C-alpha positions as CSV (number, residue, x, y, z in Angstrom):
1,M,1.7,-18.0,-23.1
2,T,4.8,-19.7,-21.2
3,E,5.3,-18.6,-17.7
4,E,8.8,-18.0,-16.1
5,P,9.6,-20.3,-13.1
6,G,9.8,-17.2,-10.7
7,N,6.6,-15.5,-12.0
8,P,3.3,-17.6,-10.9
9,S,0.2,-16.8,-12.4
10,F,-2.7,-15.4,-10.5
11,R,-4.5,-18.6,-10.4
12,Q,-1.4,-20.4,-8.6
13,L,-1.1,-17.5,-6.2
14,I,-5.0,-17.5,-5.4
15,R,-4.4,-21.1,-4.5
16,T,-1.6,-20.5,-2.2
17,R,-3.0,-20.2,1.5
18,N,-1.1,-17.3,2.5
19,F,-2.0,-15.3,-0.3
20,G,-5.5,-16.4,-0.1
21,L,-5.8,-15.2,3.5
22,L,-4.1,-12.0,2.6
23,W,-6.7,-11.1,-0.1
24,G,-9.7,-12.2,2.3
25,A,-8.3,-10.3,4.9
26,G,-8.0,-7.2,2.7
27,G,-11.1,-7.4,1.4
28,L,-12.9,-7.7,4.9
29,S,-11.0,-4.7,6.1
30,A,-12.2,-2.6,3.1
31,I,-15.8,-3.8,3.9
32,A,-15.3,-2.7,7.6
33,D,-13.9,0.8,6.4
34,Q,-17.1,1.4,4.5
35,F,-19.1,0.4,7.5
36,D,-16.9,2.9,9.6
37,L,-17.5,5.8,7.2
38,I,-21.3,5.4,7.8
39,A,-21.3,4.3,11.6
40,F,-19.2,7.1,13.0
41,P,-21.1,9.9,11.4
42,W,-24.4,8.5,12.1
43,L,-23.6,8.0,15.8
44,V,-22.6,11.5,16.2
45,L,-25.7,12.5,14.6
46,L,-27.8,10.3,17.2
47,V,-25.5,11.5,20.2
48,T,-25.5,15.0,19.3
49,G,-28.5,15.9,17.0
50,D,-26.2,18.6,15.5
51,P,-25.5,18.3,11.7
52,L,-22.4,20.7,12.3
53,A,-20.8,17.8,14.4
54,V,-21.3,15.4,11.7
55,G,-19.6,17.6,9.4
56,I,-16.7,18.3,11.6
57,V,-16.2,14.5,12.3
58,I,-16.4,13.8,8.4
59,S,-13.9,16.5,7.6
60,V,-11.4,15.1,10.3
61,M,-11.7,11.6,9.2
62,A,-11.1,12.7,5.5
63,V,-7.9,14.8,6.8
64,A,-6.6,12.1,8.6
65,L,-7.0,9.6,5.7
66,L,-5.1,12.2,3.3
67,V,-2.3,12.9,5.6
68,S,-1.8,9.2,6.0
69,S,-2.1,8.7,2.3
70,L,0.7,11.1,1.5
71,M,2.8,10.0,4.3
72,L,2.8,6.6,3.0
73,L,3.4,7.9,-0.4
74,I,6.5,10.0,0.8
75,L,7.9,7.1,2.7
76,R,7.4,4.7,-0.4
77,I,9.1,7.2,-2.8
78,E,12.3,7.7,-0.2
79,S,12.5,4.1,0.4
80,S,12.6,3.3,-3.6
81,G,15.9,5.4,-4.0
82,A,18.1,2.4,-5.0
83,D,17.1,-1.3,-5.2
84,S,19.3,-4.4,-4.9
85,E,19.5,-4.3,-8.6
86,G,21.2,-1.0,-8.8
87,T,18.2,0.9,-10.7
88,D,17.6,4.4,-9.4
89,A,13.9,5.7,-8.2
90,A,13.3,7.0,-11.8
91,E,13.1,3.4,-13.3
92,S,11.3,1.6,-10.4
93,S,7.5,2.1,-9.8
94,V,6.2,4.1,-6.9
95,L,3.3,1.8,-6.5
96,S,5.2,-1.7,-6.9
97,P,5.1,-3.8,-3.4
98,P,8.1,-3.8,-1.4
99,P,10.5,-6.7,-1.3
100,A,9.6,-7.9,2.1
101,T,5.8,-8.3,0.9
102,A,7.0,-10.7,-1.7
103,K,9.3,-12.7,0.7
104,F,6.2,-12.8,3.2
105,L,3.9,-14.6,0.4
106,W,6.3,-17.2,-0.5
């Protein structure tokens, strides 16, 4: 399998210092998010002793995650209206990384 000069393989990317730091920080952040999902409700239960308060905290956390995810999706759809090559939003992928991310990594 031949590679294009502008399209490095994953092994080449992972050896790049900035890319490795980005993936490492993302992994650490994901682990911290999972601790967060356990720690806050547990703290509320220890402080108040009320299961209803725990349910409220979990509900607020879920609503905040849902709203922020929808806002990011809307912003991504709006920003993919027409990219530099002249393709319209129907041709471009909603989940593709923005061009600024690619420039940062290189």
